[in-house]
N, C-alpha and C positions, 0 to 999 in steps of 0.2 A: 504493499498500500503505499502510494506516494504521500507527498505532505497536503496535497491538494484534496486528498482523501478518494483518490481514483486510481484503482489497483492499476498499477505498472502502465499505466499511459505516458507518463513523463518518458521514463525508460524505452518504452517502447517506438515512440515519435519525436517527443520534442520539438524544439526546433528547427525546422527547414529552412534555411535562405540561401537564396538562390539568385547568382548574378544578374543581372540587367544593362542595357545599353541607355546608358543614364543622359537625359536632354539637361544641357547647360548651354547657359548666354555665353555668346562668343563676345569676349569684354571689349573686341573692336568694335563693335557694334551697337553699344549701350554706352550711357555716359561713364557711369561705374559700376561695378557690381554691387555695391553696397545700395545705390541708387535703385534698381530694381528689386530689390529683397523685401519682405515683410515678415510679421510676426503671423504666427498661423491665424485664418480666417477667423476663428472667434476670440482671439485677443485682440484684433483690431477695435477701437474705440471708434465707433461711427457716430456721426460722419467726420467729425474732426480728423483723427488718425487718417481715417479713407481718403478724404480729399488731398492731406497731406501728403500720403503715398502715391497719387494718381499724378502730383503734380510734381515728384521728387524725380519722376523720367516716364515717360511716353510708354515705357516696355516694363512698368515693376508688374511685378506675379502678382498686386491684386485686382488687374482687370481679369486675372483668368479666375481665383480665388473667390474676388466677392465682386462679381460684374454687375455694372449700373446700369439697369432698363425698366420699362412701364411694369411687366411681368414678371412671373419665375421663367416662361416659356421663352422669351424675349432675353431674359438675361444669360439663360442656359446658351443660346443659339449665339449669343454676342460673345460668351467665351468661347466657343468651339471655334467660332471664325476669327477671333482673333488670334489663337491656339494656331490653326493654318496658316494664316496670315503669317507668324511670326516664323514658324517654320518653311515656310516656302521662300522667305527672305532670308534664311538663316540667321535669323536673330537668334533662333535656338537651334541647337544641333544633335543631332543623338551621337555619345563616343564610340568609336570605330570596333572595342571589342566590350564583348559583356565583363562587368567586373563587379567585385562589393567595393563600396567607398569608404574610406575611415574619412571621419567629420571631427574636427576638433573645434569646441567654442573655450574662449579663455577671454577674462575682465582685469579689468584692472586692479582687482583685489586680491588676487592671489586662486580664482577659483578658474581649475582646469579640466575639463568634461573631455573625453574623448569615447567615440560608440563606433560602430559599424553600419553602415546602410546598406538594404537590400531588399530581396520580396520574399516574405515572407508567407509558407503554406498555411491559408487559411484552415481553421479546425473548429471542432465542435465542442461548446461551452465543457459537455459531460468528460470531451479529452483531458482535461485540467494542463492543455499548455499554455494555453494565453488565458490569464485572470483579469477578468473586470472588476472594477472595485467600486464603478457609480454608474446608477439608473441613467437612459438617454432618453429624450425628449423625438417622440416619433416624429416632431413635423421635420425637426433638424436632421432627421436620419434620410428624410423623403426628400430635403432639398438637396442634400450633398449627393445622394445616390441620381438625382436628375442632372448635377453639374458634371458626376461621371459618368452617367451614360454621352452626355452631350461631347463632351469632351474626349472619352475614350482615353483618359489620363487619371492617374495618380499624382496627382496636384502639389501634395505637398507630404514629406513623411511623418506616419505617428511616433510617438515616442514610448518605447518600451524599456521596461530596467530586467534584469535577471540578476541571480547573485551567483557569480563565479568565483573562481578558485584567485581572483587578485591578479597577480604579477605571473603564478605562475603556470594560468591556461594557456593554452595554443593561440586563442586570439587574442588577447592581451598581449602576448608576445610579438604577434602579425602586425597588432595595429602599430605598439612602441616602436619596433623597428621600421613602420612605413612612416611613420611622422618624423621620423631623421631625413627624409628624402625629402626632394622638392616637392611642393606640392601642385597639384592641377590650378588649383585659385587658393588665392588669400586676399580678404578685404576684412574692413572693421566697419561695423554698423553706427549708426549716430548713438545707441545704446552703450557705443562704448565695449563691446565685444568683439573681439576677434575670432574669424572664421576661416580656417583651412580647411581642403580637401582633397583626399589622393585616391587613387584606385588602385584596386587588390585585382590583376587578372590572371597571375600565375596560378595554371590550376591546380597545383602541388600544395602550392600554399591555400588556396580556394576550399582546396578538400579537407584541409586540415582546421580551418576554420568552424567549417561544415559539420565535421565530426565532433568537433568538442561541443556545439550549441548542441546538437543532439538530445544531450545529457540534461538541458534546462529546461525550467519554466519560465515563462516571462509575465510580470505585474504591468496591465496598460498603464503608463504612467500622464500620458496626455495622446486623447485622440479617441477616447469612447464612442464619439458618434461616426467619425469613421471607419473604426473597426467594424461596427454596426451595419454602415454601408456597404464595406468589403463584404460582408457575409449576405448581405441582401441580394447583390449584383450576381455573388457567385452562383447562388441559387438561381438564379433567372440565366444562367449559360449550362448548356451543357457540358461536364467536365469528360475531357481535360479542354481549359482554354485557360487563356494570359488571366481571367477572373477569379483562379482558382488562388492567383498571390497577389499581396498586397504591400505596398510600399513602406517600409519601418526602417527608425533607427532604434540599434538595440544595446543599450548601455548596462554594460557590468556594475552594479553599485557598490560591489565590495572592495572596487577598484574605484571608481569615482562616484561617489557617494551623492544625489541629488540636494537639491533642495527644494523643499516642501512650501508653498506659502497656500493661502486662503482665497478662494474666488467671492467677490460680494456680492450684493443684491441691491437693485435700485429700483424702489416702488413707484412706477409711476404716478403722477397723480395724484400719490398720498402722502398728503402735509406732514411732518411731521408732530406737529403738535396733535393730530388725529390717532396717528400710530403711536404716541406715550399715552393718550386718553384711553386706549382700548387697555393698553396694560395694566391699568390703575388694581391696584389690589392683587394680580396675578403674577408679578414681578416687583421687585426691587428697581427703582430708575433714581440714578444721581446723575444731574447736570456738572458739566465736566469743561470749564470754562479755560482751556488750556489748547497748545497748538495740537496737529494730528499727531505728531512723533510723543508727544508725552501722553494723548490718550490711549496710543496703541500698547502702549508699556503698560498704563493702568489695566485695560483689557486683558495682557497677558497675563498679570497678576492676578487678575480676577478669573480666568480661565483657568488658574490653577484650582482652585476650590470648585469648580462646577462651571455649569453651563454660562456662559457670560457673552454679549452683544453688547454694540458702539451703534447708537442710532443717530445719524447725522440729516443735514441739509436748510438748519437754520442758524446755522450762523455760529453754533455749540456744539460738544460733541454728548451725549446721553449713553451711560452704562447701564447697561441691562443685564439684572443681572438675578442669583437664588428665585428661580422660580417655585410656584407654589407646587407642591407634592401632589394635591390631591388632582389639580391640572393636568400633571405629569403623567399620572397613571391614568388618567380620563382621555388621553387624549395619543398616547403612545401605544403602540402594538407591542403585546406582551410577549408574542411568540417569537423574537428574537434575541438574539445573545445580548450580556449587559453593554459588552462594550459598545454595538450598536446603539442602544435604546439612549445611551447616555453621549451620544455625539451633538456637538452645537448643531450641526448639520440636520440632525433626525428633529432635536427640539425646534428648528427653528422651520420646519417644513413640515412636521404635524403637528405641532402646536401653534405657533405664530402664525405662519400664513395660511393652515388649512382651518384652522378651529379660531385665532385670535381677529387677523386682520382680514380673514376669507380673501385672499388673493391666490386665484389657481397659479401654480408653479410654471406652466407648460406654456401660459398665455403669453407671447412677447407685447402685445398693448398694454399688460398691466406689470411683467416686472424684466428687468433684464439681469444678465450674471456681469460684471465687469472684473477683469482680475488688478486692475492698476487701482490701486487704495486713494491715489489724490482724486485721480480722473472721476471714479465714482463720489468723491464729496461733491466736487466743482458740478458734474451735472444734478445732484440731486438739487443744489443750491440754486443750479441757474433755471431748473426747470419745474422747483417747488415738488419735488416728491420726496423719499424717504432715501437715504442710505444706511443699507443694515451692513454694517464690517464684522466681519468674522476673525477670529482666531485659526492660525493653521493645525491640523492635524499631524502627528507623528508618522513617518513613515513605516514604524514597525505594526502601530495601529492597523493602517491601510493594508499591510501583506497579509497582517494575521486572518483579517476580516475576508479576505479575498478567497485565501486559500480555505475558509468556513465554508466558500460559496456564499457568504452574505454581500450583498450589493450595497454601497453607502447612497446617500440619496444622491442626486444628480448634483454635479458642478460644487462636489466636496472639497474637490483639491485642486491644487495650482502645482506640478512640478515642474521644474525647471534646472538650468537653463533651458527652455525649448527650442528645437532647431530652428534655423530662418528657414522660411519658406523660400524657393527662388533659385537654388544652388544647384538643386537635382531634383528632377522630375523623371517621370516614368510615364511612356506613350506606351499604350498596351498592343497599339499593331507595328512597332519597333522589337 
């Protein structure tokens, strides 16, 4: 029995990574590689960040991952038309040989992350090979599936983590050796991260990596909706087909630990005063007239003792903690492990959103999910809504729940650093 509770599933199949001919920008045809990259589609703060990225360069990847038009069908057709145009013009071109790609990210604060990009065999949840830890929103999966169908491409890699043997593994040895060579590309994006990419095409080295990875299972760190999209599209195409695999970045967190951050909520058209009034007698509420950084420190301290949130949008911060135990017992399902029932995200979704505030968690007209803390507060203050700021969950909690087959509420975590979109793409017909 493996750690996911599936008899020998991981040992039998494990992670099956395949080389592919990556689509990459021709650096001579674009202003700069940094100018054509973007954060993943769900991290772009719209419309501000979207407009900025579009103006950075006419070939910015955001025109593919977040096309703009009147209707969803027109948006997807526009993305497909744009991709075809860039390919015919030579803006994007496929590498001559299939390879696995070593990808490195480094910031100015000493963080160094390296991983391997390839196409991963899609698997059923019962196999215990790829472990999700969050629920998904059906409308987002449908949206991503329509875009992938139209473009016949994987436009950005998912971020998956696994626990390897650190420096002793064949994959890490290959990654470190490759990183000593001149890269295919190197660029520094405006967030201060340096990105470098290499290709491994030697058959013996590729086979060594593939053999090593078959002994492991992976946790989806970022990309639950795109993984669900991959699986939906695979079901639509008779196997074998290119849709049997999806583009991923695999990072060994025994060697390169990821950072785990929270994803915040923005309640549209719900003033802070109304949000607070509905909490009366149900939670303790304290007003904090302090800067954002100090308010987050206070939230971190409160989260050590129990469920805690920060509300913002009226020029101040409001610490919400110490929920009424009777309220929790009435609103949180009892048929889950204690670790799940005590998550801040569980209390937020089951108690606050569903019961107290009555805001549907999957209605984009009522709620938004934003990764950037300051941007969440700014948008709430500008639009008259309520920002709900969260404290991050520890990676061990996420992995333990995933191994038990328990999914967390959607958008519970933000692992990073996330791969930049636009450095390497995959066309399914190449």
